[in-house]
C-alpha positions as CSV (number, residue, x, y, z in Angstrom):
1,M,32.4,-36.1,24.3
2,T,31.7,-35.8,28.0
3,R,28.2,-36.0,29.4
4,P,27.1,-32.8,31.2
5,T,27.1,-33.0,34.9
6,A,23.9,-32.9,36.9
7,A,24.9,-29.5,38.2
8,S,25.3,-28.1,34.6
9,E,22.0,-29.8,33.6
10,S,20.2,-28.0,36.4
11,V,21.3,-24.6,35.1
12,L,19.7,-25.1,31.7
13,P,16.1,-24.0,31.4
14,P,13.7,-26.9,30.9
15,V,12.3,-27.5,27.4
16,G,9.4,-25.2,26.8
17,S,10.4,-22.8,29.6
18,W,9.7,-19.2,28.9
19,R,13.3,-18.5,29.7
20,M,14.2,-20.2,26.4
21,G,12.4,-17.3,24.6
22,L,14.5,-14.5,26.0
23,R,17.4,-14.7,23.5
24,P,15.1,-15.4,20.5
25,G,12.9,-12.5,21.6
26,A,16.0,-10.3,21.7
27,W,16.9,-11.4,18.1
28,L,13.4,-10.6,16.9
29,A,13.5,-7.2,18.6
30,L,16.8,-6.6,16.6
31,H,14.8,-7.4,13.5
32,S,12.4,-4.6,14.4
33,V,15.4,-2.2,15.0
34,I,16.9,-3.1,11.6
35,M,13.6,-2.6,9.8
36,I,13.1,0.8,11.4
37,A,16.7,1.9,10.5
38,A,16.3,0.6,6.9
39,S,13.0,2.5,6.4
40,P,12.7,6.2,5.4
41,I,11.9,7.3,9.0
42,F,14.1,10.4,9.1
43,T,14.8,11.2,5.4
44,M,13.3,10.1,2.1
45,V,15.9,7.3,1.9
46,G,16.7,5.1,4.8
47,A,19.7,2.8,5.4
48,W,18.3,0.5,2.7
49,P,21.3,-1.9,2.6
50,L,20.3,-3.2,6.0
51,A,17.3,-4.8,4.3
52,F,19.7,-7.5,3.0
53,V,20.2,-8.8,6.6
54,S,16.9,-7.7,8.1
55,L,15.5,-11.3,8.2
56,V,18.7,-12.9,9.7
57,P,17.5,-12.3,13.3
58,C,14.2,-14.1,12.4
59,V,16.0,-17.1,11.1
60,V,18.3,-17.3,14.1
61,A,15.3,-16.9,16.4
62,A,13.4,-19.7,14.6
63,L,16.3,-22.1,15.0
64,A,16.7,-21.2,18.7
65,L,13.0,-22.0,19.3
66,K,13.1,-25.4,17.7
67,D,12.6,-27.1,21.0
68,A,9.6,-25.0,21.9
69,P,7.8,-24.4,18.5
70,R,4.5,-23.6,20.1
71,K,6.0,-20.9,22.2
72,A,7.8,-19.7,19.1
73,F,4.6,-18.2,17.9
74,V,4.1,-16.0,21.0
75,V,7.8,-15.1,21.3
76,A,7.9,-14.1,17.6
77,A,4.7,-12.0,17.8
78,L,6.0,-10.1,20.8
79,G,9.5,-9.5,19.3
80,L,8.1,-8.3,16.0
81,I,5.5,-5.9,17.5
82,P,7.9,-2.9,17.9
83,W,8.2,-2.6,14.1
84,W,4.5,-2.6,13.6
85,F,3.9,-0.1,16.4
86,V,6.4,2.4,14.9
87,T,4.8,2.1,11.4
88,H,1.3,2.4,12.8
89,A,1.8,5.1,15.4
90,W,-0.5,7.4,13.5
91,L,-3.4,5.2,14.4
92,I,-3.4,6.7,17.9
93,N,-5.1,9.8,16.4
94,V,-7.7,7.7,14.5
95,T,-8.6,4.8,16.8
96,V,-7.0,3.9,20.1
97,A,-8.4,0.4,19.9
98,G,-6.9,-0.1,16.5
99,F,-3.5,1.3,17.6
100,F,-3.1,-1.6,20.0
101,A,-4.9,-4.3,18.0
102,V,-3.4,-3.8,14.5
103,P,0.3,-4.4,15.4
104,F,-0.6,-7.6,17.2
105,I,-2.6,-8.8,14.2
106,L,0.1,-8.0,11.7
107,S,2.8,-9.6,13.8
108,T,0.9,-12.9,13.8
109,F,1.5,-13.6,10.1
110,D,5.3,-13.4,10.4
111,A,5.1,-15.3,13.7
112,F,3.4,-18.2,11.9
113,A,6.4,-18.3,9.5
114,I,8.8,-18.5,12.4
115,F,6.6,-21.1,14.1
116,L,6.6,-23.3,11.0
117,T,10.4,-22.9,10.6
118,A,11.0,-23.8,14.3
119,R,8.8,-26.8,14.1
120,L,10.6,-28.1,11.0
121,A,14.0,-27.4,12.6
122,R,13.4,-29.9,15.4
123,N,14.4,-32.8,13.1
124,H,15.5,-31.2,9.8
125,R,17.6,-28.1,10.4
126,T,18.9,-27.7,6.8
127,L,15.4,-28.3,5.5
128,A,14.0,-25.7,7.8
129,L,16.6,-23.2,6.5
130,S,15.5,-24.0,3.0
131,A,11.9,-23.7,3.9
132,F,12.1,-20.4,5.7
133,P,11.9,-18.2,2.6
134,V,8.9,-20.2,1.5
135,F,7.1,-19.8,4.8
136,W,8.0,-16.1,5.2
137,T,6.9,-15.2,1.6
138,G,3.8,-17.4,1.8
139,L,2.6,-15.8,5.0
140,N,3.4,-12.3,3.7
141,Y,1.3,-13.1,0.6
142,V,-1.6,-14.3,2.7
143,R,-1.5,-11.1,4.7
144,G,-1.0,-8.9,1.6
145,E,-3.6,-10.4,-0.7
146,I,-6.0,-12.7,1.2
147,A,-6.6,-12.1,4.9
148,F,-8.7,-9.1,5.9
149,D,-9.1,-8.2,2.2
150,G,-5.3,-7.8,1.9
151,Y,-2.9,-5.5,3.8
152,A,0.4,-5.3,1.9
153,W,2.5,-3.1,4.1
154,G,6.0,-3.1,5.6
155,W,7.7,-5.9,3.6
156,A,11.4,-6.5,4.4
157,S,12.2,-5.9,0.8
158,H,10.5,-2.5,0.5
159,P,13.6,-0.3,1.3
160,L,15.5,-2.0,-1.6
161,I,13.4,0.1,-4.1
162,D,16.1,2.7,-3.6
163,A,18.6,0.4,-5.3
164,R,17.2,0.0,-8.8
165,V,19.5,-2.9,-9.9
166,V,18.8,-4.8,-6.7
167,A,15.0,-4.4,-7.0
168,A,15.0,-5.1,-10.7
169,P,13.8,-8.7,-10.3
170,A,10.4,-7.3,-9.4
171,C,9.5,-6.8,-13.0
172,V,10.0,-10.6,-13.4
173,I,8.8,-12.2,-10.1
174,G,7.1,-9.2,-8.5
175,G,7.8,-7.5,-5.2
176,Y,6.9,-10.7,-3.3
177,G,9.6,-12.4,-5.3
178,V,12.2,-9.9,-4.1
179,T,11.0,-10.6,-0.5
180,F,11.6,-14.3,-1.2
181,L,15.2,-13.4,-2.3
182,V,15.7,-11.4,0.9
183,A,14.5,-14.3,3.0
184,A,16.6,-16.8,1.1
185,F,19.7,-14.7,1.5
186,A,19.1,-14.5,5.3
187,A,18.7,-18.3,5.6
188,A,21.9,-18.8,3.5
189,L,23.9,-16.5,5.7
190,V,22.8,-18.4,8.8
191,Y,23.6,-21.7,7.1
192,A,27.1,-20.4,6.3
193,K,27.6,-19.2,9.9
194,Q,26.6,-22.5,11.4
195,H,28.7,-24.8,9.2
196,T,32.5,-25.0,9.3
197,R,33.0,-27.1,6.2
198,N,34.6,-25.5,3.1
199,R,31.3,-25.6,1.3
200,R,29.5,-23.4,3.8
201,F,29.7,-20.3,1.5
202,L,28.0,-22.1,-1.4
203,A,24.5,-21.2,-0.1
204,P,24.9,-17.4,0.1
205,I,27.0,-17.4,-3.1
206,G,24.2,-19.5,-4.8
207,V,21.5,-17.1,-3.7
208,G,23.6,-14.1,-4.6
209,A,24.2,-15.5,-8.1
210,A,20.5,-16.2,-8.6
211,W,19.7,-12.7,-7.5
212,A,22.3,-11.2,-9.8
213,L,20.9,-13.2,-12.8
214,L,17.4,-12.1,-12.1
215,S,18.6,-8.5,-11.7
216,W,20.4,-8.7,-15.0
217,F,17.3,-10.0,-16.7
218,G,15.2,-7.3,-15.0
219,V,17.4,-4.5,-16.0
220,S,17.4,-5.8,-19.6
221,Q,13.6,-5.0,-19.5
222,F,14.3,-1.3,-18.8
223,S,16.2,-0.6,-21.9
224,P,15.9,-0.3,-24.8
225,S,12.3,0.9,-24.3
226,V,10.0,1.8,-27.1
227,P,7.9,4.9,-26.4
228,S,4.2,4.1,-26.6
229,I,3.4,7.7,-27.4
230,A,5.3,10.3,-29.4
231,A,6.8,12.3,-26.5
232,P,6.9,12.4,-22.7
233,V,3.8,13.5,-21.0
234,R,3.9,16.5,-18.7
235,F,1.9,16.5,-15.5
236,A,1.1,19.2,-12.9
237,I,0.2,17.8,-9.5
238,V,-1.7,20.0,-7.0
239,Q,-0.7,18.8,-3.5
240,T,-3.3,20.0,-1.0
241,N,-2.8,20.2,2.7
242,V,-6.1,19.5,4.5
243,P,-5.6,17.8,7.8
244,Q,-7.8,14.8,8.1
245,D,-9.7,16.0,11.2
246,N,-10.6,19.1,9.1
247,K,-11.6,17.0,6.1
248,L,-14.0,14.9,8.2
249,D,-15.7,18.0,9.5
250,W,-15.2,20.2,6.4
251,T,-17.4,23.2,7.0
252,I,-18.8,25.2,4.0
253,E,-16.5,28.1,5.0
254,Q,-13.4,25.9,5.1
255,E,-14.4,24.3,1.7
256,N,-14.6,27.7,0.1
257,R,-11.3,28.8,1.5
258,D,-9.6,25.6,0.5
259,F,-11.1,25.6,-3.0
260,D,-9.8,29.0,-3.6
261,R,-6.3,27.8,-2.8
262,F,-6.7,24.7,-5.0
263,R,-7.8,26.9,-7.9
264,D,-4.9,29.3,-7.4
265,L,-2.4,26.4,-7.5
266,T,-4.1,25.0,-10.6
267,L,-4.0,28.4,-12.4
268,K,-0.3,28.7,-11.4
269,A,0.3,25.4,-13.2
270,M,-0.8,27.1,-16.4
271,E,2.1,29.5,-16.5
272,P,4.0,29.2,-19.8
273,Q,7.1,27.6,-18.3
274,V,5.0,24.8,-16.9
275,G,2.5,24.0,-19.7
276,P,1.2,20.6,-18.5
277,D,-0.7,18.1,-20.6
278,V,-2.8,17.0,-17.6
279,V,-3.5,18.4,-14.1
280,V,-4.1,16.1,-11.2
281,W,-5.8,16.7,-7.8
282,P,-5.6,14.2,-4.9
283,E,-8.2,11.8,-3.6
284,T,-11.6,13.3,-2.6
285,M,-10.2,16.8,-2.8
286,A,-13.0,18.3,-4.9
287,P,-15.2,20.1,-2.3
288,G,-19.0,19.6,-2.4
289,M,-21.1,16.5,-2.4
290,T,-20.2,14.9,-5.7
291,L,-19.3,15.2,-9.4
292,A,-21.7,12.5,-10.5
293,P,-23.7,14.1,-13.3
294,Q,-27.1,12.5,-12.4
295,A,-26.7,13.5,-8.8
296,L,-25.8,17.1,-9.7
297,K,-28.9,17.3,-11.9
298,A,-31.0,16.0,-9.0
299,L,-29.5,18.6,-6.6
300,S,-30.1,21.4,-9.1
301,E,-33.7,20.4,-10.0
302,N,-34.6,20.2,-6.3
303,D,-32.9,23.5,-5.4
304,I,-30.8,21.9,-2.6
305,F,-28.5,24.3,-0.8
306,V,-26.2,24.5,2.2
307,R,-26.3,27.4,4.7
308,H,-23.3,29.5,5.9
309,E,-22.7,30.5,9.5
310,D,-24.0,34.0,8.7
311,G,-27.3,32.5,7.4
312,S,-26.6,33.0,3.7
313,R,-27.2,30.1,1.3
314,Q,-24.9,28.4,-1.3
315,W,-26.3,26.0,-3.9
316,A,-25.2,22.4,-3.4
317,T,-23.9,22.3,-6.9
318,A,-21.8,25.5,-6.5
319,F,-18.4,23.7,-6.2
320,A,-19.1,21.5,-9.2
321,D,-20.0,24.6,-11.2
322,S,-16.8,26.3,-10.1
323,M,-14.7,23.3,-11.1
324,L,-16.3,23.2,-14.5
325,D,-15.5,26.9,-14.9
326,L,-11.9,26.3,-13.9
327,S,-11.7,23.4,-16.4
328,E,-13.0,25.7,-19.1
329,T,-10.5,28.3,-18.2
330,I,-7.3,26.2,-18.1
331,K,-8.2,24.2,-21.3
332,V,-6.2,21.2,-19.9
333,P,-7.8,17.9,-18.7
334,L,-8.1,17.7,-15.0
335,I,-8.2,14.3,-13.1
336,V,-9.7,14.8,-9.7
337,G,-10.9,12.6,-6.8
338,D,-14.4,12.9,-5.4
339,S,-17.4,10.9,-4.3
340,F,-19.8,9.4,-6.9
341,I,-23.3,9.2,-5.6
342,D,-25.2,6.6,-7.7
343,N,-28.9,7.2,-8.6
344,L,-29.5,10.1,-6.2
345,S,-33.2,10.7,-5.3
346,I,-34.6,13.5,-3.2
347,H,-37.9,13.7,-1.4
348,L,-39.4,16.1,1.2
349,T,-40.5,15.2,4.7
350,P,-43.9,16.5,5.9
351,D,-42.2,19.5,7.4
352,G,-40.5,20.3,4.1
353,K,-37.0,19.1,4.8
354,P,-35.2,17.3,1.9
355,V,-34.1,13.7,2.4
356,L,-31.4,12.3,0.1
357,D,-31.3,8.6,-0.9
358,S,-29.0,6.8,-3.3
359,D,-28.2,3.3,-4.4
360,A,-24.5,3.5,-3.5
361,R,-21.6,5.9,-2.9
362,Y,-18.2,5.3,-4.4
363,N,-14.7,6.7,-3.9
364,A,-14.1,7.8,-7.5
365,A,-11.7,9.5,-10.0
366,F,-13.2,11.9,-12.6
367,V,-12.0,13.6,-15.7
368,L,-13.0,17.2,-16.4
369,R,-12.2,18.8,-19.7
370,E,-13.2,22.0,-21.4
371,G,-15.9,22.7,-18.8
372,K,-17.5,19.3,-18.9
373,I,-17.5,16.1,-16.8
374,E,-16.3,13.3,-19.1
375,R,-18.6,10.3,-19.1
376,Q,-15.9,8.1,-17.7
377,W,-14.9,7.4,-14.1
378,Y,-13.1,4.9,-12.0
379,F,-14.6,3.5,-8.8
380,K,-12.1,2.3,-6.1
381,I,-12.1,-1.5,-6.1
382,H,-10.0,-2.4,-3.1
383,L,-11.4,-0.5,-0.1
384,T,-8.9,0.1,2.7
385,P,-9.3,-2.5,5.4
386,F,-10.5,-0.9,8.7
387,G,-10.4,2.5,7.0
388,E,-13.2,2.2,4.4
389,V,-14.5,-1.2,5.2
390,M,-14.4,-3.6,8.1
391,P,-13.4,-7.0,6.6
392,Y,-16.0,-9.8,7.3
393,I,-17.7,-7.6,10.0
394,S,-19.2,-5.2,7.4
395,S,-21.6,-8.0,6.4
396,W,-23.4,-7.3,9.7
397,P,-24.2,-3.5,9.8
398,W,-25.3,-3.6,13.4
399,L,-22.1,-5.2,14.6
400,E,-20.0,-2.8,12.5
401,R,-21.8,0.2,14.1
402,Q,-21.1,-1.1,17.6
403,L,-17.4,-1.7,16.9
404,L,-17.0,1.7,15.3
405,S,-18.7,3.4,18.3
406,I,-16.0,1.7,20.5
407,G,-12.9,2.0,18.4
408,A,-13.4,4.8,15.9
409,K,-16.2,7.1,17.1
410,G,-17.6,9.4,14.3
411,M,-16.4,7.2,11.4
412,T,-18.9,5.5,9.0
413,F,-18.2,2.8,6.4
414,D,-20.7,3.7,3.7
415,L,-18.6,3.2,0.5
416,A,-19.4,0.6,-2.1
417,A,-16.5,-1.2,-3.9
418,G,-16.1,-0.8,-7.6
419,T,-15.8,-3.8,-9.9
420,E,-14.4,-2.6,-13.2
421,P,-10.7,-1.9,-13.9
422,T,-11.6,1.2,-15.9
423,V,-9.0,3.0,-18.1
424,L,-9.5,6.7,-18.3
425,T,-8.6,8.2,-21.7
426,V,-7.3,11.7,-21.4
427,P,-6.7,13.9,-24.5
428,A,-3.5,15.8,-24.1
429,T,-3.2,19.4,-25.3
430,D,-1.3,18.3,-28.5
431,G,-4.0,15.9,-29.6
432,R,-2.5,12.7,-28.2
433,T,-4.6,10.3,-26.1
434,I,-3.1,9.2,-22.8
435,R,-4.5,6.0,-21.2
436,C,-4.5,6.3,-17.4
437,V,-5.5,4.0,-14.7
438,T,-6.2,5.7,-11.4
439,P,-5.7,3.5,-8.3
440,I,-6.9,5.4,-5.3
441,C,-4.9,5.7,-2.0
442,F,-4.3,2.2,-0.5
443,E,-4.7,0.5,-3.8
444,S,-1.1,1.4,-4.7
445,T,-0.1,-1.3,-2.3
446,D,-2.1,-4.0,-4.1
447,S,0.2,-5.8,-6.5
448,R,-2.5,-8.1,-7.9
449,L,-4.9,-5.2,-8.5
450,L,-2.3,-3.0,-10.3
451,R,-1.4,-5.9,-12.6
452,R,-5.1,-6.2,-13.4
453,L,-5.4,-2.5,-14.1
454,V,-2.4,-2.1,-16.3
455,F,-2.6,-5.4,-18.2
456,D,-5.3,-7.6,-19.7
457,K,-4.2,-11.1,-20.4
458,G,-0.6,-9.9,-20.8
459,I,-1.5,-7.0,-23.1
460,R,-0.8,-3.4,-22.0
461,R,-3.9,-1.3,-21.6
462,C,-2.6,1.9,-20.1
463,D,0.3,4.3,-20.4
464,V,0.4,6.0,-17.0
465,I,-0.6,5.1,-13.4
466,V,-2.3,8.1,-11.8
467,N,-2.4,7.4,-8.0
468,L,-4.8,9.8,-6.1
469,T,-4.3,9.5,-2.4
470,N,-5.3,11.3,0.9
471,D,-2.4,10.7,3.3
472,G,-3.8,13.1,5.8
473,W,-4.9,10.1,7.8
474,F,-1.2,9.6,8.7
475,T,-1.2,12.9,10.7
476,F,2.3,13.2,12.2
477,S,3.8,10.1,10.6
478,N,6.0,11.1,7.7
479,L,7.5,7.6,7.9
480,T,4.1,6.1,6.9
481,R,3.7,8.6,4.1
482,R,7.1,7.6,2.7
483,Q,6.3,3.9,3.0
484,H,3.1,4.6,1.0
485,L,5.3,6.2,-1.6
486,Q,7.7,3.2,-1.6
487,A,4.7,0.9,-2.3
488,A,3.7,3.0,-5.3
489,R,7.3,2.8,-6.6
490,W,7.2,-1.0,-6.5
491,R,4.0,-1.0,-8.6
492,S,5.7,1.1,-11.2
493,L,8.7,-1.3,-11.3
494,E,6.5,-4.5,-11.4
495,T,4.5,-3.1,-14.3
496,L,7.2,-1.0,-16.0
497,T,4.6,1.9,-15.9
498,P,5.4,5.5,-14.7
499,T,3.3,6.7,-11.8
500,I,1.9,10.2,-11.1
501,R,1.2,10.4,-7.4
502,A,-1.1,13.3,-6.1
503,A,-1.2,13.2,-2.3
504,N,-3.1,15.4,0.2
505,T,-0.5,16.4,2.9
506,G,2.2,14.7,0.7
507,V,4.3,13.0,-0.5
508,S,3.4,13.8,-4.1
509,A,5.8,12.4,-6.7
510,L,6.6,11.5,-10.3
511,I,7.9,8.0,-10.6
512,S,9.7,6.5,-13.6
513,F,8.7,3.2,-15.1
514,D,11.7,1.5,-13.3
515,G,10.5,2.6,-9.9
516,S,13.1,5.5,-9.5
517,L,12.0,8.9,-8.3
518,I,11.9,11.6,-10.9
519,A,10.7,14.2,-8.4
520,S,9.0,14.3,-5.0
521,G,7.5,16.9,-2.7
522,V,6.4,20.3,-3.9
523,D,7.9,23.5,-5.0
524,D,11.4,21.9,-5.3
525,R,11.4,20.6,-1.8
526,S,12.1,16.8,-1.9
527,G,9.8,14.8,0.3
528,A,7.8,17.8,1.4
529,S,4.7,17.0,3.4
530,D,2.2,18.9,5.6
531,I,2.3,21.7,3.1
532,D,0.5,22.5,-0.1
533,G,2.1,23.4,-3.4
534,L,2.7,22.4,-7.0
535,L,4.8,19.6,-8.5
536,T,5.4,19.5,-12.2
537,G,7.4,17.2,-14.4
538,E,7.5,14.7,-17.3
539,V,7.2,10.9,-17.4
540,S,8.0,8.7,-20.4
541,P,5.7,5.7,-20.9
542,T,6.9,2.6,-22.6
543,S,5.3,-0.2,-24.6
544,K,7.3,-2.9,-22.7
545,V,5.3,-5.8,-21.2
546,P,7.4,-7.2,-18.4
547,P,7.4,-10.9,-17.5
548,F,5.4,-10.1,-14.4
549,A,2.4,-9.3,-16.6
550,T,2.2,-13.0,-17.4
551,I,3.8,-14.6,-14.4
552,G,2.2,-12.4,-11.8
553,N,2.4,-13.6,-8.2
554,S,2.8,-17.3,-9.0
555,L,5.8,-17.7,-6.7
556,P,4.2,-16.3,-3.5
557,L,1.0,-18.1,-4.3
558,L,2.9,-21.4,-4.3
559,C,4.7,-20.4,-1.1
560,A,1.4,-19.7,0.5
561,A,0.0,-23.1,-0.6
562,A,3.1,-24.8,0.8
563,S,2.9,-22.9,4.1
564,G,-0.8,-23.9,4.4
565,L,0.0,-27.5,3.7
566,S,2.8,-27.5,6.2
567,L,0.4,-26.1,8.9
568,L,-2.3,-28.6,8.1
569,L,0.2,-31.5,8.4
570,H,1.3,-30.2,11.7
571,I,-2.3,-30.0,12.9
572,G,-2.9,-33.5,11.7
573,R,0.1,-34.9,13.5
574,S,-0.9,-33.1,16.7
575,I,-4.4,-34.6,16.6
576,R,-3.0,-38.1,15.9
577,R,-0.5,-37.8,18.8
578,K,-3.1,-36.6,21.3
579,P,-3.9,-39.4,23.7
580,T,-7.5,-40.6,23.7
581,R,-9.4,-41.1,26.8
582,T,-10.8,-44.5,27.6
């Protein structure tokens, strides 16, 4: 082997030079391109097979940055940002500050995984390849379940839900476990590429064999399935179309017009050819202040009213009364999202104006049946980070108000978080009792919460997941709506529980217990959004309890612990190596 000449040495960028980051940065930008192509950006199904190799550029970049691991973090963050900007483009219409800040924050978690891999690759290349899936999955878990109250969005594995057999391990090791398999396969491919020995293909073959075994075991959980109730349950979903800027400033005139449309769609669902057991409305789509019985009583006793533009008055309880009339008319249980005002009290100011106070306000799901509000409701437990709560900062109300005035003028975070994983029992028209859990909006991304809602110590406690959501926040981004639907499908697969998804502005859907789509959109238009309409269909619950009910997210939790330990060891070594001043 000949030693490089001085001339050739001078051409090479010095160790730590930013020029060393150009090629790795390009690889990471390729990762963003692959993720965008694999996602449902143009149609309901993206080029999902690309997900298998989506993390290969990340592994290559980590190895290329092994001589500059500190710069690996910055290079990785910059290279990964395009993916997050595309998936969060809708933020530009909500908060300009958030539009620029959120992609940078999200990219840092994956950047840490690349940094840890690059640092380990300096002396242990093969060990670094083996550790990459641990670091990647562990940091994904930290972002999805721990940091900022958890933001589980945009996993590399998410497109694979369109291939039922490939995604099947999720009912054993969860969605994070499938992410681990994607990362392991990427590392195995890079290992095979960089080794010329005959055994180089053993790594990808081994990962593929493990994946196939887990898929076989997962598919075995799908069938045979034992129905938990005598027959399939028929649902009618009312998809509304109220743009979020309208919803935030919903005038009484708009509420009346929209309610008339919601009622017409609900009555349409009662046609003989439909005949649902349950009707579902999306999140917070019941007009008016609340459906909480005590609050309605307080409003009625104090003669609280709202005034129309023409000066006429409408009682504050008018919408609740109309909904109860509708419930009495259709004779079918109605699950609907609305605010729950807890312990409402009303007093008058010296000039006679009413002042309303309460202990708390919740984002809630209600059951209306035969003209009455059932004495059962679910309060949203996992409030949406930066949408309903500002993690950490909400503990200081003054600071929260100042930041909102800068980044999201007009928004207020006044919701309280629920604590109980309530199961709503809904009597069907034929006398059966359907046990429903009702995760609201962003909660469909929370794997840990859905496991808690569906199971109690490994025992099934519900038959159907009814996901109420308002995706009007996503404005022009149909990609983000479809990603939200993808997340809900993973929750069905993990828990082997069918999902009914009622979405304002779309995409409403009926999801089988194996995560496959039964129907989506409205009025026979697949993936329809930004329109209102009706979606009807049946789902078949099972009594199966998948291994995930017991195992949960043990694998990603171990990966997160290993990643944290590796980072602490690196920090410790850096401190010991730092020269001391005399």
